[in-house]
C-alpha positions in Angstrom: -0.1 0.2 -0.1 2.4 2.2 1.0 4.7 1.4 -2.7 1.6 2.6 -4.3 0.6 5.2 -2.7 4.3 6.5 -3.3 4.3 6.0 -6.9 0.7 8.1 -7.4 2.3 10.7 -5.3 5.5 10.9 -7.6 2.8 10.5 -10.8 1.0 13.7 -9.3 4.4 15.3 -9.1 5.5 14.6 -12.4 2.1 16.3 -13.6 2.9 18.8 -12.1 6.2 19.5 -13.2 5.2 18.8 -17.2 1.9 21.0 -17.1 2.9 23.5 -14.1 3.8 26.2 -16.5 -0.3 25.8 -17.8 -1.5 25.3 -14.7 0.3 27.8 -12.6 2.0 30.7 -15.8 5.5 31.8 -15.7 6.4 32.6 -12.4 8.5 35.4 -11.6 12.4 34.9 -10.4 12.4 33.8 -7.0 8.7 32.7 -6.7 9.6 29.5 -9.5 13.1 28.1 -7.6 11.3 28.8 -4.0 8.4 26.6 -5.4 10.7 24.0 -6.6 12.6 24.2 -3.4 9.5 23.4 -1.4 8.2 20.6 -3.9 11.3 19.0 -3.0 11.5 19.6 0.7 7.9 18.0 0.3 8.3 15.4 -1.6 11.9 14.1 0.6 9.2 14.0 3.9 6.2 12.0 1.7 8.8 10.3 0.6 10.4 9.3 4.3 7.0 9.2 5.9 6.0 6.6 3.3 9.0 4.5 3.4 10.0 4.5 6.9 7.4 5.6 9.0 5.6 2.3 9.7 9.6 0.6 9.9 10.7 3.1 12.6 7.5 2.2 15.1 7.9 -1.3 14.3 12.2 -0.8 15.2 11.1 1.5 18.4 8.4 -1.5 19.4 11.1 -4.1 19.5 9.7 -5.9 16.2 13.0 -5.5 14.2 12.3 -8.3 11.8 9.0 -7.0 11.3 10.4 -3.6 10.6 12.7 -5.0 7.9 10.3 -7.3 6.3 8.2 -3.8 6.0 10.7 -2.2 4.6 12.2 -5.1 2.2 8.4 -5.2 0.7 7.6 -1.4 0.4 11.1 -1.6 -1.4 10.3 -4.5 -3.5 6.9 -3.9 -4.6 8.4 0.1 -5.3 10.9 -1.6 -7.8 8.1 -3.3 -9.3 6.5 -0.6 -9.9 8.7 1.5 -10.9 10.5 -1.4 -13.4 6.5 -2.2 -14.7 5.7 1.4 -15.7 9.1 1.7 -17.5 8.6 -1.4 -19.0 4.7 -0.5 -20.2 6.1 3.4 -21.6 9.0 2.1 -23.2 6.0 -0.6 -25.0 4.0 2.6 -25.6 6.8 4.5 -27.5 7.6 1.5 -29.9 4.1 1.2 -30.5 3.7 4.7 -31.5 7.0 5.2 -33.4 
């Protein structure tokens, strides 16, 4: 579930970055870099919570093996989603050409 939420969050950020100028218009100089750095900080916090929040809580409850399993499972599912996305996008790209 956490890996799916991370993937959906990344999709949302990528959509925002791709269509940012259409959605937000052309930003003046200090606003654009501020917005991008703010997005970086927010994204880091969200990903940190999604990937490490529950494993840290389990670890602090002295459930170390369960914490490692949960982290490994989340990472494995996320890697699978990322690789599947790359394969699908590559296939679509080949079909378009």
